PANU-357762 format. One record per residue: residue number from 0; x negated, y, z negated of N, C-alpha, C in turn. Coordinates in steps of 0.05 Angstrom, whole numbers, m for minus. Example, Ala and Ser with C-alpha at 12.3 -4.5 7.8 and 13.67 -1.06 7.14 Angstrom:
! residues 2
0	m264	m114	m156	m246	m90	m156	m264	m66	m156
1	m257	m45	m142	m273	m21	m143	m258	1	m157
//
This chain:
! residues 384
0	356	m687	494	339	m658	481	318	m672	464
1	296	m675	463	276	m679	444	276	m670	417
2	276	m685	398	271	m666	372	246	m677	360
3	242	m656	339	214	m662	327	214	m672	295
4	205	m685	287	201	m697	262	183	m671	243
5	197	m664	219	183	m646	202	196	m652	176
6	178	m650	156	187	m660	129	206	m634	120
7	227	m645	110	247	m628	103	241	m608	82
8	224	m617	64	210	m597	41	197	m576	50
9	186	m578	74	168	m558	88	189	m532	97
10	218	m541	108	234	m523	118	245	m509	91
11	248	m516	70	261	m504	46	237	m484	37
12	210	m496	36	187	m481	29	183	m456	43
13	191	m457	72	183	m433	86	206	m416	85
14	230	m426	81	252	m402	71	244	m390	44
15	241	m406	27	235	m392	m5	210	m371	3
16	187	m381	16	169	m365	16	169	m342	25
17	193	m338	47	200	m314	59	221	m299	40
18	224	m308	21	246	m295	m1	275	m297	18
19	282	m311	37	306	m314	48	324	m334	38
20	349	m329	36	371	m350	24	381	m363	47
21	383	m387	42	399	m409	65	417	m390	79
22	436	m372	66	458	m365	81	451	m344	99
23	424	m329	92	415	m305	108	411	m321	136
24	400	m349	138	389	m357	159	412	m374	178
25	435	m379	162	456	m396	170	470	m389	195
26	466	m364	200	484	m350	227	462	m360	246
27	436	m358	247	423	m367	268	410	m393	272
28	413	m408	244	409	m432	247	428	m450	237
29	453	m453	244	478	m467	232	469	m490	221
30	453	m509	235	445	m533	218	417	m533	202
31	416	m511	195	394	m512	173	398	m529	149
32	423	m526	137	425	m548	115	416	m576	119
33	431	m584	143	425	m612	153	394	m620	158
34	380	m597	170	350	m601	172	335	m600	145
35	342	m591	127	334	m590	103	341	m613	85
36	366	m625	85	367	m651	77	363	m679	94
37	350	m671	117	339	m695	130	362	m706	143
38	383	m698	144	403	m710	165	407	m707	191
39	394	m685	199	389	m681	221	359	m669	233
40	350	m664	256	324	m656	267	329	m630	285
41	313	m610	278	311	m587	302	297	m599	325
42	300	m583	350	285	m580	372	263	m567	369
43	242	m575	388	223	m559	388	228	m527	385
44	240	m516	401	250	m492	410	263	m479	384
45	279	m499	373	288	m487	348	274	m482	328
46	254	m500	323	231	m497	301	220	m475	302
47	210	m464	331	191	m445	336	207	m418	334
48	233	m420	336	252	m393	325	249	m393	294
49	256	m419	283	256	m412	256	228	m403	241
50	206	m417	257	184	m403	244	174	m375	245
51	184	m366	265	183	m337	277	201	m320	255
52	223	m335	247	247	m319	230	233	m317	199
53	218	m337	191	210	m342	168	180	m333	165
54	168	m323	188	141	m309	186	125	m332	179
55	122	m354	185	104	m377	183	92	m389	205
56	68	m396	205	51	m406	229	66	m435	236
57	75	m438	260	90	m462	262	78	m488	255
58	56	m490	257	34	m513	251	40	m525	217
59	41	m499	199	49	m503	173	73	m524	173
60	92	m522	188	119	m540	182	114	m569	189
61	87	m575	200	86	m602	208	67	m617	187
62	57	m597	169	42	m612	145	68	m628	126
63	53	m645	109	66	m663	92	77	m647	68
64	58	m631	60	64	m611	36	52	m580	37
65	69	m566	29	58	m535	32	31	m532	22
66	16	m512	38	m5	m507	35	m9	m486	12
67	m33	m490	m1	m36	m469	m23	m47	m441	m8
68	m32	m421	m15	m33	m392	m2	m36	m373	m30
69	m65	m361	m21	m67	m342	m44	m83	m322	m31
70	m74	m295	m43	m87	m272	m31	m118	m274	m30
71	m129	m261	m6	m156	m260	m3	m171	m244	m19
72	m159	m227	m36	m175	m206	m55	m159	m213	m81
73	m173	m201	m100	m164	m205	m126	m139	m193	m130
74	m117	m205	m144	m87	m200	m149	m91	m188	m179
75	m85	m159	m182	m81	m148	m206	m53	m139	m215
76	m35	m155	m206	m6	m150	m204	3	m163	m234
77	m10	m178	m246	m3	m195	m268	m7	m180	m294
78	15	m178	m309	12	m167	m335	14	m180	m355
79	m6	m184	m376	m8	m200	m395	0	m229	m390
80	13	m243	m405	20	m275	m394	41	m273	m371
81	51	m251	m362	75	m256	m348	61	m252	m318
82	74	m278	m306	62	m284	m276	83	m266	m261
83	70	m261	m235	83	m252	m216	87	m275	m194
84	111	m265	m178	117	m290	m157	90	m291	m136
85	91	m310	m124	70	m311	m104	72	m290	m84
86	50	m283	m70	52	m264	m54	69	m269	m28
87	87	m249	m18	105	m256	3	88	m252	25
88	100	m268	51	90	m265	76	83	m232	84
89	99	m219	76	95	m193	86	70	m179	75
90	64	m183	44	38	m173	34	17	m191	47
91	21	m212	47	m3	m229	61	m11	m223	84
92	8	m211	100	4	m207	133	m6	m182	134
93	3	m159	111	m8	m133	113	m38	m137	106
94	m46	m152	86	m69	m155	75	m92	m164	101
95	m77	m185	112	m97	m194	133	m104	m174	156
96	m78	m159	163	m77	m139	182	m105	m116	179
97	m100	m110	156	m123	m89	144	m148	m102	144
98	m158	m126	134	m176	m139	135	m190	m139	165
99	m181	m145	181	m182	m142	211	m192	m115	220
100	m177	m97	214	m181	m70	221	m205	m64	201
101	m207	m66	182	m234	m60	169	m263	m75	181
102	m261	m97	185	m280	m112	201	m287	m99	223
103	m267	m93	243	m271	m77	262	m287	m53	259
104	m272	m36	246	m288	m15	241	m317	m9	226
105	m322	m35	212	m349	m38	199	m370	m41	221
106	m361	m57	240	m380	m61	263	m377	m36	280
107	m358	m20	285	m360	1	300	m378	22	287
108	m378	26	256	m395	42	240	m426	33	241
109	m432	9	245	m456	1	246	m467	8	272
110	m452	1	294	m462	9	322	m469	33	330
111	m446	54	321	m453	80	321	m476	96	298
112	m484	75	285	m504	82	258	m497	104	238
113	m470	103	234	m460	121	211	m464	110	185
114	m474	130	164	m488	126	141	m469	112	125
115	m475	94	107	m461	82	83	m446	105	66
116	m425	101	57	m414	126	35	m426	118	10
117	m436	136	m4	m451	128	m29	m434	126	m54
118	m410	141	m54	m391	136	m75	m377	108	m82
119	m375	87	m63	m369	66	m65	m386	49	m82
120	m370	40	m107	m396	23	m127	m412	39	m145
121	m403	65	m141	m422	87	m158	m413	84	m188
122	m388	76	m197	m382	78	m222	m379	47	m236
123	m372	51	m264	m367	24	m277	m345	29	m295
124	m337	4	m308	m316	3	m328	m327	22	m353
125	m353	24	m353	m362	40	m375	m361	69	m375
126	m355	78	m353	m357	105	m342	m331	116	m356
127	m334	145	m367	m310	154	m382	m287	166	m358
128	m263	154	m360	m245	170	m338	m244	196	m337
129	m248	214	m351	m248	241	m346	m270	248	m335
130	m291	238	m341	m321	243	m323	m311	236	m297
131	m306	213	m291	m303	202	m260	m288	221	m248
132	m257	225	m258	m244	240	m245	m253	266	m237
133	m268	279	m251	m280	303	m244	m299	302	m225
134	m315	278	m223	m332	272	m199	m323	266	m176
135	m298	249	m178	m281	245	m154	m267	272	m141
136	m260	289	m158	m245	310	m146	m267	329	m135
137	m292	327	m147	m311	342	m133	m315	329	m108
138	m322	303	m104	m325	292	m78	m306	299	m57
139	m279	294	m66	m257	291	m53	m251	323	m41
140	m264	348	m57	m256	373	m53	m225	377	m62
141	m215	360	m80	m191	363	m94	m184	387	m109
142	m174	404	m96	m168	433	m106	m136	432	m116
143	m133	437	m144	m105	439	m157	m90	458	m148
144	m103	482	m144	m89	504	m131	m79	501	m104
145	m97	492	m88	m83	481	m64	m62	464	m58
146	m68	445	m83	m44	426	m77	m16	436	m91
147	m18	456	m103	4	469	m120	18	486	m98
148	4	498	m81	10	516	m62	23	503	m38
149	19	475	m35	34	460	m12	72	457	m23
150	83	459	0	110	468	m2	123	440	m9
151	119	421	m2	132	396	m14	117	372	m20
152	124	355	m34	105	327	m36	92	316	m10
153	104	315	13	96	302	35	73	322	43
154	70	346	41	52	364	51	24	359	31
155	37	356	3	9	348	m12	0	326	m10
156	16	304	m3	4	278	6	m15	281	26
157	m3	288	52	m21	293	71	m50	302	64
158	m47	330	52	m73	338	44	m88	320	31
159	m78	304	13	m91	283	m4	m108	263	13
160	m94	254	35	m99	234	57	m121	247	70
161	m121	274	81	m141	281	95	m165	287	79
162	m163	289	50	m187	298	38	m207	267	35
163	m182	247	28	m198	222	30	m212	213	56
164	m197	217	76	m208	206	104	m233	222	109
165	m237	250	100	m258	264	107	m283	252	97
166	m281	242	70	m307	222	57	m311	198	69
167	m299	190	88	m302	163	95	m281	140	90
168	m261	147	77	m240	126	70	m216	124	96
169	m210	97	98	m192	95	118	m162	91	100
170	m147	111	105	m122	110	89	m99	104	103
171	m86	78	105	m66	68	117	m43	69	99
172	m17	79	105	6	79	100	30	71	114
173	41	57	103	67	41	118	85	30	96
174	108	32	111	132	18	93	142	m7	104
175	130	m17	129	135	m41	143	111	m52	152
176	113	m82	156	90	m99	163	83	m88	195
177	59	m83	198	49	m69	226	69	m47	235
178	86	m54	255	105	m32	266	133	m48	267
179	136	m70	254	159	m82	256	177	m71	233
180	204	m60	239	215	m43	222	234	m64	205
181	238	m86	214	255	m108	204	239	m121	180
182	210	m120	177	199	m129	154	190	m106	139
183	208	m100	117	205	m79	95	190	m87	76
184	166	m71	70	151	m77	45	160	m68	20
185	162	m83	m1	178	m78	m25	158	m72	m52
186	162	m45	m54	143	m29	m73	138	m43	m100
187	166	m61	m109	168	m74	m131	146	m100	m131
188	139	m108	m108	116	m124	m109	87	m119	m107
189	87	m90	m91	61	m85	m90	61	m53	m84
190	44	m33	m94	40	m8	m92	18	m1	m70
191	1	m23	m71	m21	m11	m52	m42	m30	m59
192	m66	m28	m42	m91	m47	m50	m111	m27	m41
193	m137	m36	m43	m163	m27	m41	m180	m46	m28
194	m194	m48	m6	m213	m60	2	m244	m46	6
195	m257	m53	m17	m282	m32	m17	m300	m48	1
196	m312	m23	15	m343	m32	29	m352	m5	34
197	m376	m7	39	m390	16	34	m394	30	66
198	m385	15	85	m382	26	111	m358	30	121
199	m340	14	114	m307	16	120	m290	15	98
200	m291	33	73	m273	31	50	m246	38	59
201	m222	21	49	m201	25	60	m180	22	38
202	m157	37	41	m138	37	19	m113	40	34
203	m92	16	26	m69	12	37	m51	24	16
204	m26	41	26	m9	53	7	21	43	16
205	33	32	m1	61	23	8	78	44	11
206	85	51	34	104	76	42	132	74	37
207	142	50	29	166	47	19	168	58	m12
208	147	65	m30	153	74	m52	154	108	m47
209	164	121	m66	165	147	m68	143	170	m59
210	148	191	m43	125	204	m35	104	209	m64
211	118	221	m83	102	227	m106	89	201	m118
212	101	182	m118	90	154	m124	70	143	m104
213	67	154	m82	43	143	m69	19	162	m70
214	21	186	m83	0	206	m92	m10	189	m109
215	1	175	m134	m14	163	m153	m27	133	m143
216	m11	121	m122	m27	99	m113	m47	105	m105
217	m47	130	m86	m79	132	m77	m99	143	m92
218	m91	151	m111	m112	161	m131	m123	134	m146
219	m103	117	m149	m110	96	m164	m130	73	m150
220	m122	72	m122	m137	52	m106	m166	68	m96
221	m165	92	m98	m194	109	m98	m210	103	m118
222	m197	101	m144	m215	91	m166	m224	62	m162
223	m209	45	m154	m220	19	m144	m243	19	m127
224	m243	41	m111	m267	41	m87	m287	47	m105
225	m287	68	m123	m312	76	m139	m326	59	m154
226	m306	34	m160	m316	21	m179	m329	m6	m158
227	m320	1	m134	m334	m22	m111	m316	m47	m113
228	m295	m46	m120	m274	m71	m125	m253	m69	m106
229	m247	m94	m91	m222	m94	m78	m199	m109	m93
230	m176	m99	m90	m153	m111	m111	m128	m99	m96
231	m105	m119	m105	m76	m110	m101	m67	m104	m126
232	m51	m81	m125	m43	m69	m148	m16	m64	m149
233	0	m63	m170	30	m60	m169	33	m38	m198
234	13	m33	m212	15	m15	m232	24	9	m228
235	41	21	m248	56	47	m243	37	70	m263
236	48	90	m263	36	110	m284	32	106	m310
237	50	87	m321	47	84	m350	23	77	m364
238	21	85	m387	m4	68	m401	m1	40	m404
239	m16	28	m390	m13	m4	m390	m19	m23	m413
240	m4	m41	m419	m10	m58	m438	m11	m83	m429
241	m32	m99	m432	m30	m126	m423	m46	m131	m401
242	m50	m112	m383	m64	m118	m352	m89	m117	m355
243	m106	m121	m336	m133	m129	m340	m146	m100	m343
244	m166	m98	m356	m179	m79	m362	m188	m58	m335
245	m191	m69	m315	m200	m52	m290	m169	m37	m281
246	m148	m48	m281	m124	m31	m279	m120	m10	m297
247	m125	m14	m321	m115	3	m346	m136	28	m337
248	m161	26	m331	m182	46	m326	m175	60	m301
249	m168	43	m282	m161	59	m256	m136	79	m261
250	m115	65	m274	m94	84	m284	m106	109	m297
251	m119	105	m318	m131	128	m328	m145	148	m317
252	m162	138	m297	m176	159	m277	m158	171	m257
253	m134	158	m248	m115	168	m228	m101	193	m243
254	m93	187	m269	m77	203	m280	m92	228	m283
255	m119	224	m295	m134	253	m304	m142	264	m277
256	m147	249	m255	m148	265	m228	m125	284	m221
257	m102	272	m220	m77	285	m211	m72	305	m231
258	m68	301	m253	m62	318	m277	m81	322	m298
259	m102	337	m293	m123	342	m313	m112	351	m345
260	m117	343	m363	m110	352	m388	m119	384	m391
261	m145	390	m383	m149	414	m386	m133	434	m367
262	m113	426	m347	m105	443	m335	m72	439	m339
263	m62	416	m351	m39	411	m362	m31	432	m391
264	m51	430	m409	m48	439	m435	m32	469	m434
265	m48	485	m417	m40	511	m416	m12	515	m405
266	m1	498	m390	26	494	m377	53	486	m396
267	42	477	m419	62	469	m436	75	486	m453
268	98	481	m455	117	501	m471	132	486	m496
269	126	493	m520	139	482	m538	168	481	m542
270	184	504	m533	208	510	m534	226	495	m510
271	212	487	m491	226	478	m468	237	447	m469
272	256	444	m460	268	417	m460	252	401	m442
273	255	373	m450	240	356	m434	252	352	m404
274	274	353	m394	283	348	m367	272	371	m353
275	273	399	m364	269	418	m347	233	420	m346
276	217	411	m370	190	409	m364	183	388	m346
277	195	364	m341	186	344	m327	192	361	m291
278	215	370	m288	221	382	m265	195	405	m254
279	193	416	m274	170	442	m265	146	430	m267
280	136	417	m282	111	405	m281	107	385	m256
281	127	368	m247	122	351	m226	116	372	m199
282	137	393	m200	130	414	m178	103	420	m177
283	96	432	m200	69	449	m208	45	431	m192
284	45	405	m206	27	386	m201	24	369	m174
285	51	367	m166	57	346	m137	53	320	m147
286	65	308	m164	60	282	m177	91	275	m183
287	95	251	m189	121	244	m200	129	251	m226
288	151	249	m233	156	258	m264	147	236	m282
289	147	210	m273	133	188	m291	102	196	m296
290	89	206	m276	61	212	m279	55	236	m308
291	74	256	m303	77	275	m318	87	268	m347
292	107	248	m353	110	236	m374	89	224	m388
293	73	207	m377	50	197	m381	29	213	m396
294	26	240	m381	8	259	m388	19	277	m414
295	39	280	m412	57	288	m439	49	270	m462
296	53	247	m458	39	231	m480	14	233	m483
297	m6	232	m465	m31	235	m468	m40	264	m485
298	m25	283	m476	m31	310	m490	m20	313	m521
299	m4	290	m528	10	295	m549	35	314	m555
300	43	321	m529	71	338	m526	93	317	m538
301	94	292	m526	112	275	m536	97	250	m555
302	115	238	m574	106	218	m586	113	191	m576
303	99	170	m585	105	146	m570	134	138	m571
304	149	138	m590	180	134	m586	200	149	m566
305	188	173	m568	199	191	m546	193	185	m517
306	168	184	m516	161	170	m490	171	145	m484
307	170	124	m495	182	101	m486	214	107	m481
308	229	122	m496	257	124	m489	264	141	m459
309	246	162	m459	247	181	m434	233	163	m406
310	213	143	m414	211	127	m390	227	109	m383
311	238	98	m400	263	84	m386	285	95	m372
312	290	119	m385	311	135	m372	306	144	m342
313	280	150	m340	270	162	m319	266	144	m293
314	258	115	m304	252	95	m287	283	89	m274
315	304	85	m290	328	84	m280	339	102	m267
316	334	128	m271	348	145	m251	329	149	m227
317	309	144	m223	292	142	m198	300	117	m181
318	305	95	m196	315	67	m188	339	77	m168
319	359	92	m179	384	99	m167	380	116	m142
320	364	135	m137	356	149	m118	340	134	m93
321	322	115	m109	307	100	m88	318	92	m60
322	302	94	m40	316	91	m12	332	111	m1
323	342	131	m15	357	147	m4	347	166	15
324	322	172	19	306	186	39	310	177	65
325	313	196	86	313	187	112	291	177	123
326	290	157	142	273	142	156	266	159	182
327	248	148	196	247	163	221	221	177	223
328	223	207	234	199	220	234	185	220	261
329	164	238	267	156	233	287	140	207	296
330	142	190	318	132	164	320	105	164	322
331	90	182	337	58	188	337	46	198	309
332	60	210	294	48	216	269	49	189	249
333	75	177	253	80	152	233	60	133	243
334	53	127	268	35	106	275	8	113	268
335	m1	140	269	m25	145	260	m27	139	225
336	m6	148	213	m8	143	187	m12	115	176
337	7	98	195	0	69	191	m28	57	191
338	m40	68	209	m68	56	219	m91	75	209
339	m86	96	201	m106	118	190	m118	131	213
340	m117	157	214	m126	175	235	m156	170	243
341	m167	164	222	m200	155	223	m203	138	244
342	m191	116	232	m188	85	247	m179	92	281
343	m155	102	283	m146	109	307	m159	125	327
344	m180	138	316	m194	157	335	m220	136	343
345	m232	122	329	m255	105	331	m246	88	351
346	m220	73	346	m207	52	363	m207	58	394
347	m194	86	391	m188	99	419	m215	102	434
348	m236	112	420	m258	121	434	m275	96	443
349	m275	70	427	m285	48	432	m271	32	458
350	m249	34	459	m233	20	480	m240	38	506
351	m236	63	503	m245	82	531	m274	73	540
352	m293	71	521	m319	67	534	m326	35	539
353	m306	22	536	m305	m9	543	m315	m22	522
354	m316	m17	502	m334	m33	479	m308	m49	467
355	m285	m48	466	m260	m55	459	m238	m61	474
356	m225	m87	476	m208	m95	497	m182	m77	490
357	m170	m66	508	m141	m57	508	m124	m71	493
358	m124	m103	497	m104	m121	488	m114	m121	451
359	m136	m119	444	m143	m121	416	m132	m93	405
360	m142	m73	419	m135	m42	413	m105	m40	408
361	m89	m47	423	m61	m50	422	m51	m61	394
362	m61	m89	395	m53	m109	368	m56	m89	345
363	m84	m82	348	m93	m64	315	m78	m39	312
364	m66	m27	334	m55	m2	333	m25	m6	330
365	m19	m31	333	14	m35	332	29	m24	353
366	19	m18	375	33	m11	403	33	m27	422
367	53	m25	446	52	m46	475	50	m30	491
368	51	m6	496	46	9	520	22	27	527
369	19	26	553	m11	46	557	m3	73	553
370	19	80	557	27	110	551	28	119	522
371	33	99	507	31	105	477	3	106	463
372	m11	89	480	m39	89	466	m53	115	480
373	m46	125	503	m57	150	515	m47	170	498
374	m21	169	491	m9	192	469	m26	194	444
375	m31	170	433	m43	170	411	m72	183	414
376	m85	172	433	m115	186	441	m111	215	440
377	m89	225	456	m87	255	455	m86	266	426
378	m70	254	412	m62	261	380	m88	262	369
379	m108	247	369	m129	248	356	m150	260	368
380	m148	274	392	m167	292	401	m189	276	419
381	m182	255	429	m202	235	444	m197	242	468
382	m170	245	481	m162	247	506	m148	273	512
383	m150	283	534	m141	306	547	m112	302	550
//
């Protein structure tokens, strides 16, 4: 049986890049330790299986040294002098997939003579967050009353996404890479990213985050689009210290858009306990309790010391319940959320007209069967 020569350091690099420990792969590759030490060599078939398991192109494993991999868009996940770990294969693959979809939609929009959207790049860091939040709300048709009337956070989030897509934004929301449920996205690594473009502005939201957290991410990434900047973000609703100016600004815009101080102040009750206020106001504005905490600080209802203590306690509480929500849901609705209803409709139309190959459409939609494709076509109103 022919065995292949591969630098042992490349095997260790690929495993570490994927965030996998040796013990996690040992069951599938019992001789992995020997391969990494150079005492044994894998067969080509074994190497192909290993490359697939660690999500790395097999050609990389024949290099003498690891390639330099960086995100193809600005990485705003670094706070102050604290570095963040290199982007995981899951994050990299998600950015690449969304760039492919965006590139396809840009060509579609040009071919079908769709106008450019005027809001992308219309703001600057010199714009007052309060002023821009008002402009964004007007453009989006963002109605606080309509959002308050939503029965659940999920319903409020769907409404927000519909409003964003209506003005031309491709909103993609997923907790996994493409449709691979074994490749979970980590909200601690990133919460979302924006890909600015005047014909195909795109926002990706990490669906592994809480629904209320996703609301803030969408608002934050929309602010990036108004700036005309592409970026990967992991900032929470907290008033940021040490982050790049752009992240601080986008956070301020997002907080004002979701919970305008003019709407919050009449809702404040001086004699109300903090826990009760958090629950009531989070339900009222359909945002996370962390967003409410930040706005209570902005409104001077809390001082800095009280805010810091409450923030730490609330983050700890939310970590305990993270991941407790049930997955699943309607398959077709989930698929449309992952790729954007606006994108799916355009892709199905183009494919049926013979402008796009079914093979390419299936890949970008993350489906494998014609019947699934047809059902999606019916869901977006393209097919009967």
